Wavefront OBJ file of the C-alpha trace (Angstrom):
o trace
v -3.942 -42.086 73.922
v -3.325 -39.262 71.475
v -0.208 -37.358 70.669
v 0.766 -34.332 72.716
v 1.410 -30.910 71.314
v 4.732 -30.505 69.487
v 7.469 -28.407 71.023
v 7.325 -24.721 70.153
v 8.774 -22.323 72.720
v 10.320 -25.177 74.669
v 12.914 -25.888 71.963
v 14.963 -22.871 73.016
v 14.738 -23.897 76.664
v 15.915 -27.415 75.852
v 18.864 -26.065 73.844
v 19.817 -23.651 76.621
v 19.548 -26.260 79.369
v 21.557 -28.728 77.303
v 24.395 -26.247 76.816
v 24.326 -25.442 80.550
v 24.880 -29.126 81.287
v 21.470 -30.055 82.687
v 20.427 -33.659 82.186
v 17.507 -34.513 79.935
v 15.496 -35.633 82.976
v 16.069 -32.302 84.729
v 15.157 -30.435 81.547
v 11.938 -32.449 81.177
v 10.896 -31.628 84.744
v 11.884 -27.963 84.285
v 9.760 -27.399 81.157
v 6.965 -29.763 82.200
v 7.220 -32.149 79.254
v 7.990 -35.852 79.074
v 11.510 -37.239 79.003
v 10.719 -38.947 75.695
v 9.958 -35.591 74.023
v 13.198 -34.084 75.301
v 15.232 -37.123 74.210
v 13.698 -37.094 70.719
v 14.449 -33.398 70.306
v 18.034 -33.685 71.605
v 18.682 -36.679 69.332
v 17.961 -34.712 66.128
v 16.824 -31.101 66.684
v 17.071 -30.155 63.010
v 14.504 -32.733 61.878
v 12.282 -32.696 64.969
v 8.608 -32.449 64.037
v 9.036 -33.163 60.327
v 7.288 -36.086 58.692
v 8.816 -38.594 56.339
v 7.290 -38.880 52.864
v 4.826 -41.789 52.658
v 5.290 -44.844 50.501
v 8.109 -46.355 48.546
v 9.924 -44.133 46.027
v 8.946 -44.689 42.408
v 11.298 -46.719 40.234
v 10.494 -44.618 37.166
v 10.860 -40.890 36.692
v 8.103 -38.857 35.045
v 10.141 -38.834 31.848
v 10.430 -42.644 31.877
v 6.670 -42.988 32.386
v 5.945 -40.710 29.414
v 8.345 -42.673 27.208
v 6.751 -45.995 28.193
v 3.274 -44.699 27.378
v 4.474 -43.297 24.061
v 6.197 -46.566 23.055
v 3.291 -48.743 24.190
v 0.563 -46.775 22.442
v -0.949 -48.252 19.292
v -0.985 -44.972 17.443
v 0.464 -45.168 13.963
v 2.842 -42.374 13.125
v 3.412 -41.447 9.520
v 5.360 -38.866 7.608
v 2.521 -37.998 5.241
l 1 2 3 4 5 6 7 8 9 10 11 12 13 14 15 16 17 18 19 20 21 22 23 24 25 26 27 28 29 30 31 32 33 34 35 36 37 38 39 40 41 42 43 44 45 46 47 48 49 50 51 52 53 54 55 56 57 58 59 60 61 62 63 64 65 66 67 68 69 70 71 72 73 74 75 76 77 78 79 80
């Protein structure tokens, strides 16, 4: 089963119903979306619909990587 469409216009309705004191279940029935969608939006509305960056963060910065390559290269540097 695929994912449903993300909330667009419904976000304002959820915020309004939440401030009016409606329960999440009532809000879900009112806008015609699942309770899970409403709960996920209410839990963290600022980050709703954003994806986390994939993978583990790198241990080395770009500067560190350049320094490692420069130190490990076999090039001979001379003053002449």
